[in-house]
Each structure stands twice: as C-alpha cells, then as structure tokens.
C-alpha positions in Angstrom: 87.4 106.1 135.4 85.1 106.8 132.5 88.0 109.7 131.1 90.6 106.8 131.5 88.4 104.6 129.1 88.1 107.5 126.4 91.7 108.5 126.6 92.8 104.9 126.0 90.0 104.8 123.2 91.0 107.7 121.5 94.6 107.2 121.4 93.6 104.3 119.2 91.4 106.1 117.3 94.2 109.1 116.4 96.4 106.4 114.8 93.4 105.2 112.5 92.6 108.7 111.7 96.1 109.8 110.8 96.4 106.6 108.8 93.0 107.5 107.0 94.3 111.0 106.5 97.4 109.9 104.7 95.9 107.4 102.6 93.1 110.0 101.3 96.0 112.3 100.6 97.8 110.2 98.6 94.9 109.1 96.7 94.3 112.5 95.7 97.7 112.9 94.6 97.9 109.8 92.9 94.5 110.8 90.9 96.5 113.8 89.5 98.9 111.4 87.7 96.0 109.2 86.6 97.0 106.4 89.0 94.7 104.9 91.9 95.9 104.3 95.5 95.9 100.9 95.4 98.0 100.5 92.1 100.4 102.9 93.4 101.1 101.3 96.7 101.1 97.6 94.5 103.9 99.5 92.2 105.8 100.5 95.1 106.0 97.1 96.7 107.2 95.9 93.2 109.7 98.4 93.1 110.8 97.6 96.6 110.7 101.4 97.6 109.9 101.1 101.4 108.5 104.4 102.1 105.4 104.5 104.7 102.4 106.2 104.2 103.2 109.1 106.4 106.4 109.8 104.6 104.6 109.4 101.2 101.7 111.8 102.1 104.4 114.4 103.4 106.3 114.2 100.0 103.1 114.5 97.9 102.0 117.5 99.9 105.4 119.3 100.3 107.2 118.3 97.4 105.0 117.4 94.5 107.8 117.5 92.0 109.8 114.6 94.1 106.5 112.6 94.4 105.7 113.1 90.5 109.5 111.6 90.1 108.6 108.6 92.3 105.4 107.8 90.6 107.3 108.2 87.0 110.0 105.8 88.6 107.3 103.2 89.9 105.2 103.1 86.8 108.3 103.0 84.4 111.2 101.0 86.4 113.2 100.4 83.4 113.1 103.9 82.0 114.0 105.9 85.2 117.4 106.8 86.7 117.6 105.8 90.4 116.3 108.6 92.7 
C-alpha cells in the first residue's frame, strides 16, 4: 500500500523536477546573453512564439546558435528576419 502512495506522489514530483531543471537551464542560457529568464519568457509571449520550456531548454543546450538567434529575434523583433 505504501509503495503505491510513493509511486503516485513521485509521478507528480518528477514533473515538477523536470520543469525546475528546464527553467534552470533556460535561466543559465539567458544569463549568457544578459537577459533574465522572466524577461525572456515575457518577450516570447509578446513575440507570439509558442515553444514550451522543454523545447527551449533542449535548444539552449544542444543548439546554442539557434537559441542565440531566438533571443536576438525576441529582443529586436523589428530588426530580425523570420526564423
């Protein structure tokens, strides 16, 4: 009985842990470009870019050039070309 309770609890906890990890990775990647995580998320919303945190964290980790292009686009929406 106890193992079922732990399994149920930890399935929920794992989702929280991964979200925290993605946010930490994004914050670190944004800091390299002199941008805070909260400002970055706000700029994404204003630019109507709908990528989730998992996709963004993966992009920041595995494709830093693409992530830099994305940051440039959201910071300067009128000067950048479409991605």
